[in-house]
PyMOL Python script that loads the backbone (N, CA, C, O; Angstrom):
from pymol import cmd

cmd.read_pdbstr("""\
ATOM      1  N   MET A   1       0.846  -1.167   0.000  1.00  0.00           N
ATOM      2  CA  MET A   1       0.000   0.000   0.000  1.00  0.00           C
ATOM      3  C   MET A   1       0.896   1.236   0.000  1.00  0.00           C
ATOM      4  O   MET A   1       1.997   1.213   0.550  1.00  0.00           O
ATOM      5  N   SER A   2       0.427   2.294  -0.609  1.00  0.00           N
ATOM      6  CA  SER A   2       1.249   3.477  -0.766  1.00  0.00           C
ATOM      7  C   SER A   2       0.676   4.675  -0.012  1.00  0.00           C
ATOM      8  O   SER A   2      -0.342   4.577   0.672  1.00  0.00           O
ATOM      9  N   VAL A   3       1.355   5.794  -0.158  1.00  0.00           N
ATOM     10  CA  VAL A   3       0.961   7.047   0.462  1.00  0.00           C
ATOM     11  C   VAL A   3       0.341   7.929  -0.623  1.00  0.00           C
ATOM     12  O   VAL A   3       0.854   8.003  -1.739  1.00  0.00           O
ATOM     13  N   THR A   4      -0.755   8.590  -0.292  1.00  0.00           N
ATOM     14  CA  THR A   4      -1.395   9.521  -1.219  1.00  0.00           C
ATOM     15  C   THR A   4      -0.778  10.896  -1.028  1.00  0.00           C
ATOM     16  O   THR A   4      -0.673  11.393   0.093  1.00  0.00           O
ATOM     17  N   VAL A   5      -0.371  11.505  -2.137  1.00  0.00           N
ATOM     18  CA  VAL A   5       0.166  12.865  -2.102  1.00  0.00           C
ATOM     19  C   VAL A   5      -0.773  13.756  -2.895  1.00  0.00           C
ATOM     20  O   VAL A   5      -1.021  13.515  -4.077  1.00  0.00           O
ATOM     21  N   ARG A   6      -1.295  14.790  -2.240  1.00  0.00           N
ATOM     22  CA  ARG A   6      -2.171  15.769  -2.888  1.00  0.00           C
ATOM     23  C   ARG A   6      -1.305  16.854  -3.517  1.00  0.00           C
ATOM     24  O   ARG A   6      -0.459  17.458  -2.857  1.00  0.00           O
ATOM     25  N   ILE A   7      -1.534  17.088  -4.807  1.00  0.00           N
ATOM     26  CA  ILE A   7      -0.741  18.029  -5.582  1.00  0.00           C
ATOM     27  C   ILE A   7      -1.531  19.330  -5.760  1.00  0.00           C
ATOM     28  O   ILE A   7      -2.669  19.291  -6.230  1.00  0.00           O
ATOM     29  N   PRO A   8      -0.952  20.482  -5.396  1.00  0.00           N
ATOM     30  CA  PRO A   8      -1.668  21.747  -5.575  1.00  0.00           C
ATOM     31  C   PRO A   8      -1.691  22.182  -7.042  1.00  0.00           C
ATOM     32  O   PRO A   8      -0.885  21.720  -7.850  1.00  0.00           O
ATOM     33  N   GLY A   9      -2.607  23.057  -7.365  1.00  0.00           N
ATOM     34  CA  GLY A   9      -2.769  23.540  -8.741  1.00  0.00           C
ATOM     35  C   GLY A   9      -1.481  23.982  -9.414  1.00  0.00           C
ATOM     36  O   GLY A   9      -1.235  23.582 -10.551  1.00  0.00           O
ATOM     37  N   PRO A  10      -0.637  24.799  -8.758  1.00  0.00           N
ATOM     38  CA  PRO A  10       0.579  25.264  -9.432  1.00  0.00           C
ATOM     39  C   PRO A  10       1.558  24.150  -9.826  1.00  0.00           C
ATOM     40  O   PRO A  10       2.387  24.356 -10.712  1.00  0.00           O
ATOM     41  N   LEU A  11       1.481  22.988  -9.196  1.00  0.00           N
ATOM     42  CA  LEU A  11       2.401  21.894  -9.528  1.00  0.00           C
ATOM     43  C   LEU A  11       1.771  20.841 -10.439  1.00  0.00           C
ATOM     44  O   LEU A  11       2.428  19.869 -10.809  1.00  0.00           O
ATOM     45  N   ARG A  12       0.530  21.025 -10.793  1.00  0.00           N
ATOM     46  CA  ARG A  12      -0.139  20.001 -11.614  1.00  0.00           C
ATOM     47  C   ARG A  12       0.368  19.924 -13.037  1.00  0.00           C
ATOM     48  O   ARG A  12       0.177  18.906 -13.701  1.00  0.00           O
ATOM     49  N   LYS A  13       1.015  20.983 -13.526  1.00  0.00           N
ATOM     50  CA  LYS A  13       1.598  20.877 -14.863  1.00  0.00           C
ATOM     51  C   LYS A  13       2.761  19.887 -14.854  1.00  0.00           C
ATOM     52  O   LYS A  13       3.062  19.269 -15.875  1.00  0.00           O
ATOM     53  N   ILE A  14       3.414  19.736 -13.701  1.00  0.00           N
ATOM     54  CA  ILE A  14       4.492  18.753 -13.570  1.00  0.00           C
ATOM     55  C   ILE A  14       3.913  17.350 -13.396  1.00  0.00           C
ATOM     56  O   ILE A  14       4.473  16.375 -13.897  1.00  0.00           O
ATOM     57  N   SER A  15       2.783  17.253 -12.681  1.00  0.00           N
ATOM     58  CA  SER A  15       2.177  15.937 -12.414  1.00  0.00           C
ATOM     59  C   SER A  15       1.200  15.524 -13.512  1.00  0.00           C
ATOM     60  O   SER A  15       0.347  14.662 -13.299  1.00  0.00           O
ATOM     61  N   ASN A  16       1.328  16.139 -14.680  1.00  0.00           N
ATOM     62  CA  ASN A  16       0.465  15.823 -15.824  1.00  0.00           C
ATOM     63  C   ASN A  16      -1.010  16.021 -15.498  1.00  0.00           C
ATOM     64  O   ASN A  16      -1.869  15.289 -15.990  1.00  0.00           O
ATOM     65  N   GLY A  17      -1.297  17.020 -14.661  1.00  0.00           N
ATOM     66  CA  GLY A  17      -2.674  17.358 -14.332  1.00  0.00           C
ATOM     67  C   GLY A  17      -3.266  16.610 -13.157  1.00  0.00           C
ATOM     68  O   GLY A  17      -4.389  16.895 -12.742  1.00  0.00           O
ATOM     69  N   ALA A  18      -2.522  15.652 -12.614  1.00  0.00           N
ATOM     70  CA  ALA A  18      -3.045  14.856 -11.492  1.00  0.00           C
ATOM     71  C   ALA A  18      -3.134  15.700 -10.227  1.00  0.00           C
ATOM     72  O   ALA A  18      -2.187  16.409  -9.888  1.00  0.00           O
ATOM     73  N   ASP A  19      -4.268  15.629  -9.525  1.00  0.00           N
ATOM     74  CA  ASP A  19      -4.410  16.363  -8.269  1.00  0.00           C
ATOM     75  C   ASP A  19      -3.985  15.526  -7.069  1.00  0.00           C
ATOM     76  O   ASP A  19      -3.793  16.059  -5.976  1.00  0.00           O
ATOM     77  N   LYS A  20      -3.838  14.225  -7.268  1.00  0.00           N
ATOM     78  CA  LYS A  20      -3.264  13.368  -6.238  1.00  0.00           C
ATOM     79  C   LYS A  20      -2.616  12.173  -6.908  1.00  0.00           C
ATOM     80  O   LYS A  20      -3.065  11.698  -7.951  1.00  0.00           O
ATOM     81  N   VAL A  21      -1.550  11.699  -6.283  1.00  0.00           N
ATOM     82  CA  VAL A  21      -0.799  10.562  -6.815  1.00  0.00           C
ATOM     83  C   VAL A  21      -0.466   9.621  -5.667  1.00  0.00           C
ATOM     84  O   VAL A  21      -0.480  10.014  -4.501  1.00  0.00           O
ATOM     85  N   GLU A  22      -0.173   8.399  -6.006  1.00  0.00           N
ATOM     86  CA  GLU A  22       0.222   7.378  -5.028  1.00  0.00           C
ATOM     87  C   GLU A  22       1.712   7.107  -5.208  1.00  0.00           C
ATOM     88  O   GLU A  22       2.169   6.809  -6.311  1.00  0.00           O
ATOM     89  N   VAL A  23       2.468   7.215  -4.105  1.00  0.00           N
ATOM     90  CA  VAL A  23       3.903   6.915  -4.141  1.00  0.00           C
ATOM     91  C   VAL A  23       4.254   6.094  -2.908  1.00  0.00           C
ATOM     92  O   VAL A  23       3.488   6.025  -1.946  1.00  0.00           O
ATOM     93  N   GLU A  24       5.416   5.480  -2.958  1.00  0.00           N
ATOM     94  CA  GLU A  24       5.858   4.666  -1.830  1.00  0.00           C
ATOM     95  C   GLU A  24       7.159   5.218  -1.283  1.00  0.00           C
ATOM     96  O   GLU A  24       7.987   5.758  -2.017  1.00  0.00           O
ATOM     97  N   GLY A  25       7.319   5.070   0.028  1.00  0.00           N
ATOM     98  CA  GLY A  25       8.533   5.505   0.688  1.00  0.00           C
ATOM     99  C   GLY A  25       8.412   5.283   2.181  1.00  0.00           C
ATOM    100  O   GLY A  25       7.330   5.004   2.699  1.00  0.00           O
ATOM    101  N   SER A  26       9.542   5.410   2.867  1.00  0.00           N
ATOM    102  CA  SER A  26       9.552   5.189   4.308  1.00  0.00           C
ATOM    103  C   SER A  26       9.484   6.488   5.099  1.00  0.00           C
ATOM    104  O   SER A  26       9.097   6.498   6.267  1.00  0.00           O
ATOM    105  N   ASP A  27       9.869   7.595   4.438  1.00  0.00           N
ATOM    106  CA  ASP A  27       9.797   8.903   5.088  1.00  0.00           C
ATOM    107  C   ASP A  27       9.493   9.948   4.007  1.00  0.00           C
ATOM    108  O   ASP A  27       9.423   9.630   2.820  1.00  0.00           O
ATOM    109  N   LEU A  28       9.315  11.196   4.444  1.00  0.00           N
ATOM    110  CA  LEU A  28       8.940  12.237   3.484  1.00  0.00           C
ATOM    111  C   LEU A  28      10.032  12.475   2.445  1.00  0.00           C
ATOM    112  O   LEU A  28       9.730  12.756   1.285  1.00  0.00           O
ATOM    113  N   GLY A  29      11.285  12.364   2.846  1.00  0.00           N
ATOM    114  CA  GLY A  29      12.378  12.531   1.889  1.00  0.00           C
ATOM    115  C   GLY A  29      12.317  11.501   0.767  1.00  0.00           C
ATOM    116  O   GLY A  29      12.543  11.833  -0.397  1.00  0.00           O
ATOM    117  N   SER A  30      12.013  10.259   1.112  1.00  0.00           N
ATOM    118  CA  SER A  30      11.925   9.223   0.076  1.00  0.00           C
ATOM    119  C   SER A  30      10.671   9.410  -0.783  1.00  0.00           C
ATOM    120  O   SER A  30      10.654   9.019  -1.950  1.00  0.00           O
ATOM    121  N   LEU A  31       9.629  10.004  -0.209  1.00  0.00           N
ATOM    122  CA  LEU A  31       8.443  10.323  -1.026  1.00  0.00           C
ATOM    123  C   LEU A  31       8.782  11.400  -2.047  1.00  0.00           C
ATOM    124  O   LEU A  31       8.354  11.328  -3.199  1.00  0.00           O
ATOM    125  N   VAL A  32       9.557  12.405  -1.620  1.00  0.00           N
ATOM    126  CA  VAL A  32       9.969  13.452  -2.558  1.00  0.00           C
ATOM    127  C   VAL A  32      10.806  12.836  -3.685  1.00  0.00           C
ATOM    128  O   VAL A  32      10.643  13.202  -4.849  1.00  0.00           O
ATOM    129  N   ALA A  33      11.695  11.909  -3.343  1.00  0.00           N
ATOM    130  CA  ALA A  33      12.506  11.229  -4.355  1.00  0.00           C
ATOM    131  C   ALA A  33      11.621  10.427  -5.308  1.00  0.00           C
ATOM    132  O   ALA A  33      11.866  10.410  -6.515  1.00  0.00           O
ATOM    133  N   ALA A  34      10.599   9.766  -4.776  1.00  0.00           N
ATOM    134  CA  ALA A  34       9.680   8.995  -5.618  1.00  0.00           C
ATOM    135  C   ALA A  34       8.874   9.925  -6.524  1.00  0.00           C
ATOM    136  O   ALA A  34       8.621   9.600  -7.684  1.00  0.00           O
ATOM    137  N   LEU A  35       8.474  11.075  -5.996  1.00  0.00           N
ATOM    138  CA  LEU A  35       7.769  12.054  -6.836  1.00  0.00           C
ATOM    139  C   LEU A  35       8.669  12.541  -7.967  1.00  0.00           C
ATOM    140  O   LEU A  35       8.228  12.687  -9.106  1.00  0.00           O
ATOM    141  N   GLU A  36       9.934  12.790  -7.638  1.00  0.00           N
ATOM    142  CA  GLU A  36      10.892  13.247  -8.647  1.00  0.00           C
ATOM    143  C   GLU A  36      11.095  12.185  -9.728  1.00  0.00           C
ATOM    144  O   GLU A  36      11.186  12.515 -10.910  1.00  0.00           O
ATOM    145  N   ALA A  37      11.165  10.921  -9.331  1.00  0.00           N
ATOM    146  CA  ALA A  37      11.337   9.836 -10.306  1.00  0.00           C
ATOM    147  C   ALA A  37      10.135   9.754 -11.249  1.00  0.00           C
ATOM    148  O   ALA A  37      10.288   9.490 -12.442  1.00  0.00           O
ATOM    149  N   GLN A  38       8.957   9.980 -10.709  1.00  0.00           N
ATOM    150  CA  GLN A  38       7.729   9.891 -11.507  1.00  0.00           C
ATOM    151  C   GLN A  38       7.464  11.179 -12.278  1.00  0.00           C
ATOM    152  O   GLN A  38       6.950  11.143 -13.396  1.00  0.00           O
ATOM    153  N   PHE A  39       7.816  12.319 -11.679  1.00  0.00           N
ATOM    154  CA  PHE A  39       7.543  13.624 -12.275  1.00  0.00           C
ATOM    155  C   PHE A  39       8.797  14.503 -12.168  1.00  0.00           C
ATOM    156  O   PHE A  39       8.915  15.299 -11.237  1.00  0.00           O
ATOM    157  N   PRO A  40       9.732  14.362 -13.116  1.00  0.00           N
ATOM    158  CA  PRO A  40      10.966  15.143 -13.059  1.00  0.00           C
ATOM    159  C   PRO A  40      10.676  16.650 -12.936  1.00  0.00           C
ATOM    160  O   PRO A  40       9.821  17.198 -13.632  1.00  0.00           O
ATOM    161  N   GLY A  41      11.415  17.290 -12.033  1.00  0.00           N
ATOM    162  CA  GLY A  41      11.236  18.710 -11.781  1.00  0.00           C
ATOM    163  C   GLY A  41      10.469  19.000 -10.506  1.00  0.00           C
ATOM    164  O   GLY A  41      10.442  20.137 -10.034  1.00  0.00           O
ATOM    165  N   MET A  42       9.846  17.975  -9.949  1.00  0.00           N
ATOM    166  CA  MET A  42       9.053  18.167  -8.731  1.00  0.00           C
ATOM    167  C   MET A  42       9.955  18.478  -7.527  1.00  0.00           C
ATOM    168  O   MET A  42       9.645  19.365  -6.732  1.00  0.00           O
ATOM    169  N   LYS A  43      11.050  17.762  -7.398  1.00  0.00           N
ATOM    170  CA  LYS A  43      11.909  17.917  -6.223  1.00  0.00           C
ATOM    171  C   LYS A  43      12.441  19.340  -6.091  1.00  0.00           C
ATOM    172  O   LYS A  43      12.453  19.897  -4.993  1.00  0.00           O
ATOM    173  N   GLU A  44      12.879  19.927  -7.194  1.00  0.00           N
ATOM    174  CA  GLU A  44      13.459  21.275  -7.114  1.00  0.00           C
ATOM    175  C   GLU A  44      12.433  22.323  -6.687  1.00  0.00           C
ATOM    176  O   GLU A  44      12.806  23.405  -6.235  1.00  0.00           O
ATOM    177  N   ARG A  45      11.175  22.018  -6.821  1.00  0.00           N
ATOM    178  CA  ARG A  45      10.140  22.949  -6.374  1.00  0.00           C
ATOM    179  C   ARG A  45       9.780  22.752  -4.907  1.00  0.00           C
ATOM    180  O   ARG A  45       9.155  23.615  -4.291  1.00  0.00           O
ATOM    181  N   LEU A  46      10.176  21.615  -4.358  1.00  0.00           N
ATOM    182  CA  LEU A  46       9.857  21.312  -2.959  1.00  0.00           C
ATOM    183  C   LEU A  46      11.044  21.468  -2.019  1.00  0.00           C
ATOM    184  O   LEU A  46      10.881  21.856  -0.862  1.00  0.00           O
ATOM    185  N   VAL A  47      12.241  21.164  -2.520  1.00  0.00           N
ATOM    186  CA  VAL A  47      13.437  21.108  -1.684  1.00  0.00           C
ATOM    187  C   VAL A  47      14.503  22.048  -2.246  1.00  0.00           C
ATOM    188  O   VAL A  47      14.689  22.124  -3.460  1.00  0.00           O
ATOM    189  N   ASP A  48      15.202  22.763  -1.360  1.00  0.00           N
ATOM    190  CA  ASP A  48      16.248  23.684  -1.813  1.00  0.00           C
ATOM    191  C   ASP A  48      17.562  22.936  -2.066  1.00  0.00           C
ATOM    192  O   ASP A  48      17.635  21.715  -1.925  1.00  0.00           O
ATOM    193  N   GLU A  49      18.599  23.700  -2.442  1.00  0.00           N
ATOM    194  CA  GLU A  49      19.895  23.099  -2.785  1.00  0.00           C
ATOM    195  C   GLU A  49      20.594  22.464  -1.590  1.00  0.00           C
ATOM    196  O   GLU A  49      21.537  21.692  -1.765  1.00  0.00           O
ATOM    197  N   ASN A  50      20.141  22.781  -0.370  1.00  0.00           N
ATOM    198  CA  ASN A  50      20.704  22.170   0.833  1.00  0.00           C
ATOM    199  C   ASN A  50      19.923  20.935   1.284  1.00  0.00           C
ATOM    200  O   ASN A  50      20.230  20.344   2.320  1.00  0.00           O
ATOM    201  N   GLY A  51      18.925  20.554   0.511  1.00  0.00           N
ATOM    202  CA  GLY A  51      18.132  19.386   0.853  1.00  0.00           C
ATOM    203  C   GLY A  51      17.056  19.649   1.891  1.00  0.00           C
ATOM    204  O   GLY A  51      16.491  18.712   2.454  1.00  0.00           O
ATOM    205  N   GLU A  52      16.771  20.921   2.148  1.00  0.00           N
ATOM    206  CA  GLU A  52      15.739  21.308   3.114  1.00  0.00           C
ATOM    207  C   GLU A  52      14.454  21.706   2.383  1.00  0.00           C
ATOM    208  O   GLU A  52      14.484  22.160   1.239  1.00  0.00           O
ATOM    209  N   LEU A  53      13.358  21.529   3.058  1.00  0.00           N
ATOM    210  CA  LEU A  53      12.073  21.938   2.507  1.00  0.00           C
ATOM    211  C   LEU A  53      12.105  23.432   2.229  1.00  0.00           C
ATOM    212  O   LEU A  53      12.520  24.216   3.083  1.00  0.00           O
ATOM    213  N   ARG A  54      11.671  23.828   1.043  1.00  0.00           N
ATOM    214  CA  ARG A  54      11.666  25.252   0.691  1.00  0.00           C
ATOM    215  C   ARG A  54      10.773  26.031   1.644  1.00  0.00           C
ATOM    216  O   ARG A  54       9.753  25.531   2.119  1.00  0.00           O
ATOM    217  N   TYR A  55      11.177  27.258   1.908  1.00  0.00           N
ATOM    218  CA  TYR A  55      10.482  28.112   2.863  1.00  0.00           C
ATOM    219  C   TYR A  55       9.019  28.341   2.486  1.00  0.00           C
ATOM    220  O   TYR A  55       8.153  28.414   3.359  1.00  0.00           O
ATOM    221  N   PHE A  56       8.747  28.455   1.184  1.00  0.00           N
ATOM    222  CA  PHE A  56       7.404  28.789   0.724  1.00  0.00           C
ATOM    223  C   PHE A  56       6.537  27.566   0.400  1.00  0.00           C
ATOM    224  O   PHE A  56       5.463  27.692  -0.187  1.00  0.00           O
ATOM    225  N   VAL A  57       7.016  26.393   0.789  1.00  0.00           N
ATOM    226  CA  VAL A  57       6.247  25.160   0.572  1.00  0.00           C
ATOM    227  C   VAL A  57       5.972  24.524   1.931  1.00  0.00           C
ATOM    228  O   VAL A  57       6.880  24.358   2.745  1.00  0.00           O
ATOM    229  N   ASN A  58       4.729  24.175   2.163  1.00  0.00           N
ATOM    230  CA  ASN A  58       4.354  23.488   3.398  1.00  0.00           C
ATOM    231  C   ASN A  58       3.932  22.065   3.056  1.00  0.00           C
ATOM    232  O   ASN A  58       3.188  21.840   2.102  1.00  0.00           O
ATOM    233  N   LEU A  59       4.409  21.117   3.836  1.00  0.00           N
ATOM    234  CA  LEU A  59       3.976  19.727   3.690  1.00  0.00           C
ATOM    235  C   LEU A  59       3.216  19.349   4.953  1.00  0.00           C
ATOM    236  O   LEU A  59       3.647  19.635   6.070  1.00  0.00           O
ATOM    237  N   TYR A  60       2.090  18.710   4.752  1.00  0.00           N
ATOM    238  CA  TYR A  60       1.282  18.231   5.866  1.00  0.00           C
ATOM    239  C   TYR A  60       1.150  16.725   5.750  1.00  0.00           C
ATOM    240  O   TYR A  60       0.804  16.196   4.694  1.00  0.00           O
ATOM    241  N   LEU A  61       1.427  16.047   6.840  1.00  0.00           N
ATOM    242  CA  LEU A  61       1.244  14.601   6.910  1.00  0.00           C
ATOM    243  C   LEU A  61       0.029  14.358   7.781  1.00  0.00           C
ATOM    244  O   LEU A  61       0.051  14.628   8.982  1.00  0.00           O
ATOM    245  N   ASN A  62      -1.024  13.852   7.179  1.00  0.00           N
ATOM    246  CA  ASN A  62      -2.278  13.616   7.902  1.00  0.00           C
ATOM    247  C   ASN A  62      -2.693  14.871   8.691  1.00  0.00           C
ATOM    248  O   ASN A  62      -3.041  14.798   9.869  1.00  0.00           O
ATOM    249  N   ASN A  63      -2.645  16.016   8.005  1.00  0.00           N
ATOM    250  CA  ASN A  63      -3.062  17.321   8.540  1.00  0.00           C
ATOM    251  C   ASN A  63      -2.123  17.899   9.592  1.00  0.00           C
ATOM    252  O   ASN A  63      -2.491  18.858  10.269  1.00  0.00           O
ATOM    253  N   GLU A  64      -0.915  17.344   9.753  1.00  0.00           N
ATOM    254  CA  GLU A  64       0.074  17.881  10.692  1.00  0.00           C
ATOM    255  C   GLU A  64       1.230  18.487   9.897  1.00  0.00           C
ATOM    256  O   GLU A  64       1.794  17.835   9.018  1.00  0.00           O
ATOM    257  N   ASP A  65       1.577  19.735  10.209  1.00  0.00           N
ATOM    258  CA  ASP A  65       2.678  20.420   9.549  1.00  0.00           C
ATOM    259  C   ASP A  65       3.983  19.683   9.879  1.00  0.00           C
ATOM    260  O   ASP A  65       4.335  19.535  11.049  1.00  0.00           O
ATOM    261  N   VAL A  66       4.699  19.222   8.845  1.00  0.00           N
ATOM    262  CA  VAL A  66       5.906  18.429   9.075  1.00  0.00           C
ATOM    263  C   VAL A  66       7.040  19.244   9.679  1.00  0.00           C
ATOM    264  O   VAL A  66       7.996  18.672  10.202  1.00  0.00           O
ATOM    265  N   ARG A  67       6.954  20.560   9.618  1.00  0.00           N
ATOM    266  CA  ARG A  67       7.986  21.395  10.251  1.00  0.00           C
ATOM    267  C   ARG A  67       7.958  21.216  11.772  1.00  0.00           C
ATOM    268  O   ARG A  67       8.961  21.446  12.449  1.00  0.00           O
ATOM    269  N   PHE A  68       6.807  20.807  12.300  1.00  0.00           N
ATOM    270  CA  PHE A  68       6.682  20.559  13.737  1.00  0.00           C
ATOM    271  C   PHE A  68       6.863  19.080  14.073  1.00  0.00           C
ATOM    272  O   PHE A  68       6.759  18.679  15.232  1.00  0.00           O
ATOM    273  N   LEU A  69       7.132  18.282  13.053  1.00  0.00           N
ATOM    274  CA  LEU A  69       7.428  16.864  13.252  1.00  0.00           C
ATOM    275  C   LEU A  69       8.939  16.710  13.061  1.00  0.00           C
ATOM    276  O   LEU A  69       9.718  17.293  13.814  1.00  0.00           O
ATOM    277  N   ASP A  70       9.354  15.938  12.070  1.00  0.00           N
ATOM    278  CA  ASP A  70      10.780  15.734  11.835  1.00  0.00           C
ATOM    279  C   ASP A  70      11.162  16.112  10.406  1.00  0.00           C
ATOM    280  O   ASP A  70      12.084  15.543   9.822  1.00  0.00           O
ATOM    281  N   GLY A  71      10.429  17.092   9.852  1.00  0.00           N
ATOM    282  CA  GLY A  71      10.733  17.559   8.497  1.00  0.00           C
ATOM    283  C   GLY A  71      10.702  16.430   7.487  1.00  0.00           C
ATOM    284  O   GLY A  71       9.818  15.574   7.522  1.00  0.00           O
ATOM    285  N   LEU A  72      11.668  16.434   6.592  1.00  0.00           N
ATOM    286  CA  LEU A  72      11.725  15.416   5.547  1.00  0.00           C
ATOM    287  C   LEU A  72      12.118  14.041   6.083  1.00  0.00           C
ATOM    288  O   LEU A  72      12.029  13.047   5.362  1.00  0.00           O
ATOM    289  N   LYS A  73      12.552  13.978   7.336  1.00  0.00           N
ATOM    290  CA  LYS A  73      12.886  12.695   7.959  1.00  0.00           C
ATOM    291  C   LYS A  73      11.674  12.069   8.651  1.00  0.00           C
ATOM    292  O   LYS A  73      11.771  10.984   9.225  1.00  0.00           O
ATOM    293  N   THR A  74      10.545  12.751   8.594  1.00  0.00           N
ATOM    294  CA  THR A  74       9.332  12.238   9.229  1.00  0.00           C
ATOM    295  C   THR A  74       8.923  10.920   8.574  1.00  0.00           C
ATOM    296  O   THR A  74       8.744  10.872   7.357  1.00  0.00           O
ATOM    297  N   PRO A  75       8.775   9.860   9.350  1.00  0.00           N
ATOM    298  CA  PRO A  75       8.367   8.575   8.765  1.00  0.00           C
ATOM    299  C   PRO A  75       6.914   8.609   8.294  1.00  0.00           C
ATOM    300  O   PRO A  75       6.078   9.319   8.852  1.00  0.00           O
ATOM    301  N   VAL A  76       6.641   7.836   7.268  1.00  0.00           N
ATOM    302  CA  VAL A  76       5.282   7.690   6.746  1.00  0.00           C
ATOM    303  C   VAL A  76       4.901   6.222   6.758  1.00  0.00           C
ATOM    304  O   VAL A  76       5.756   5.336   6.766  1.00  0.00           O
ATOM    305  N   SER A  77       3.604   5.986   6.760  1.00  0.00           N
ATOM    306  CA  SER A  77       3.081   4.621   6.756  1.00  0.00           C
ATOM    307  C   SER A  77       2.110   4.458   5.606  1.00  0.00           C
ATOM    308  O   SER A  77       1.519   5.436   5.150  1.00  0.00           O
ATOM    309  N   PRO A  78       1.938   3.238   5.131  1.00  0.00           N
ATOM    310  CA  PRO A  78       0.948   3.006   4.091  1.00  0.00           C
ATOM    311  C   PRO A  78      -0.414   3.547   4.515  1.00  0.00           C
ATOM    312  O   PRO A  78      -0.849   3.359   5.651  1.00  0.00           O
ATOM    313  N   GLY A  79      -1.070   4.219   3.583  1.00  0.00           N
ATOM    314  CA  GLY A  79      -2.385   4.789   3.861  1.00  0.00           C
ATOM    315  C   GLY A  79      -2.345   6.229   4.333  1.00  0.00           C
ATOM    316  O   GLY A  79      -3.382   6.887   4.406  1.00  0.00           O
ATOM    317  N   ASP A  80      -1.140   6.735   4.661  1.00  0.00           N
ATOM    318  CA  ASP A  80      -1.019   8.136   5.063  1.00  0.00           C
ATOM    319  C   ASP A  80      -1.350   9.048   3.884  1.00  0.00           C
ATOM    320  O   ASP A  80      -1.346   8.629   2.727  1.00  0.00           O
ATOM    321  N   GLU A  81      -1.640  10.316   4.217  1.00  0.00           N
ATOM    322  CA  GLU A  81      -1.906  11.311   3.184  1.00  0.00           C
ATOM    323  C   GLU A  81      -1.007  12.507   3.410  1.00  0.00           C
ATOM    324  O   GLU A  81      -0.940  13.045   4.515  1.00  0.00           O
ATOM    325  N   VAL A  82      -0.319  12.920   2.364  1.00  0.00           N
ATOM    326  CA  VAL A  82       0.557  14.086   2.404  1.00  0.00           C
ATOM    327  C   VAL A  82      -0.051  15.138   1.493  1.00  0.00           C
ATOM    328  O   VAL A  82      -0.441  14.850   0.362  1.00  0.00           O
ATOM    329  N   SER A  83      -0.127  16.354   1.999  1.00  0.00           N
ATOM    330  CA  SER A  83      -0.622  17.482   1.209  1.00  0.00           C
ATOM    331  C   SER A  83       0.515  18.465   1.007  1.00  0.00           C
ATOM    332  O   SER A  83       1.194  18.854   1.957  1.00  0.00           O
ATOM    333  N   ILE A  84       0.714  18.864  -0.246  1.00  0.00           N
ATOM    334  CA  ILE A  84       1.677  19.916  -0.572  1.00  0.00           C
ATOM    335  C   ILE A  84       0.870  21.205  -0.650  1.00  0.00           C
ATOM    336  O   ILE A  84      -0.063  21.315  -1.446  1.00  0.00           O
ATOM    337  N   VAL A  85       1.234  22.181   0.180  1.00  0.00           N
ATOM    338  CA  VAL A  85       0.491  23.439   0.214  1.00  0.00           C
ATOM    339  C   VAL A  85       1.454  24.594   0.025  1.00  0.00           C
ATOM    340  O   VAL A  85       2.282  24.864   0.895  1.00  0.00           O
ATOM    341  N   PRO A  86       1.351  25.288  -1.125  1.00  0.00           N
ATOM    342  CA  PRO A  86       2.228  26.438  -1.310  1.00  0.00           C
ATOM    343  C   PRO A  86       1.822  27.560  -0.373  1.00  0.00           C
ATOM    344  O   PRO A  86       0.635  27.772  -0.127  1.00  0.00           O
ATOM    345  N   ALA A  87       2.811  28.284   0.152  1.00  0.00           N
ATOM    346  CA  ALA A  87       2.523  29.411   1.029  1.00  0.00           C
ATOM    347  C   ALA A  87       1.814  30.501   0.231  1.00  0.00           C
ATOM    348  O   ALA A  87       2.101  30.703  -0.949  1.00  0.00           O
ATOM    349  N   VAL A  88       0.900  31.192   0.873  1.00  0.00           N
ATOM    350  CA  VAL A  88       0.162  32.268   0.232  1.00  0.00           C
ATOM    351  C   VAL A  88       0.507  33.566   0.953  1.00  0.00           C
ATOM    352  O   VAL A  88       0.480  33.640   2.181  1.00  0.00           O
ATOM    353  N   ALA A  89       0.829  34.574   0.171  1.00  0.00           N
ATOM    354  CA  ALA A  89       1.146  35.877   0.756  1.00  0.00           C
ATOM    355  C   ALA A  89       0.455  36.964  -0.060  1.00  0.00           C
ATOM    356  O   ALA A  89       0.049  36.749  -1.202  1.00  0.00           O
ATOM    357  N   GLY A  90       0.340  38.077   0.527  1.00  0.00           N
ATOM    358  CA  GLY A  90      -0.267  39.198  -0.189  1.00  0.00           C
ATOM    359  C   GLY A  90      -1.123  40.009   0.750  1.00  0.00           C
ATOM    360  O   GLY A  90      -1.216  39.730   1.945  1.00  0.00           O
ATOM    361  N   GLY A  91      -1.734  41.003   0.189  1.00  0.00           N
ATOM    362  CA  GLY A  91      -2.508  41.854   1.073  1.00  0.00           C
ATOM    363  C   GLY A  91      -3.729  42.397   0.501  1.00  0.00           C
ATOM    364  O   GLY A  91      -4.453  43.130   1.174  1.00  0.00           O
TER     365      GLY A  91
END
""", "prot")
cmd.dss("prot")
cmd.show_as("cartoon", "prot")
cmd.util.cbc("prot")
cmd.orient("prot")
């Protein structure tokens, strides 16, 4: 069984229009790698050159912000749901 990843509108051109995809991995970092393997260009939009989650991208694992968990090292289990949420700013 895999993990469901919800893809936001701005990244759907990379995911061929898919709003959610199924990937496998043991932690969030391996899910990002699996997304990159399936959809080249996805990783650079999620992770910076230091391998850290980009400041303007939020990842939620089962509705919990991963920045308050263990970041990209946060373990995942089959059936979990990850949401990619771009930060919104403006006034």
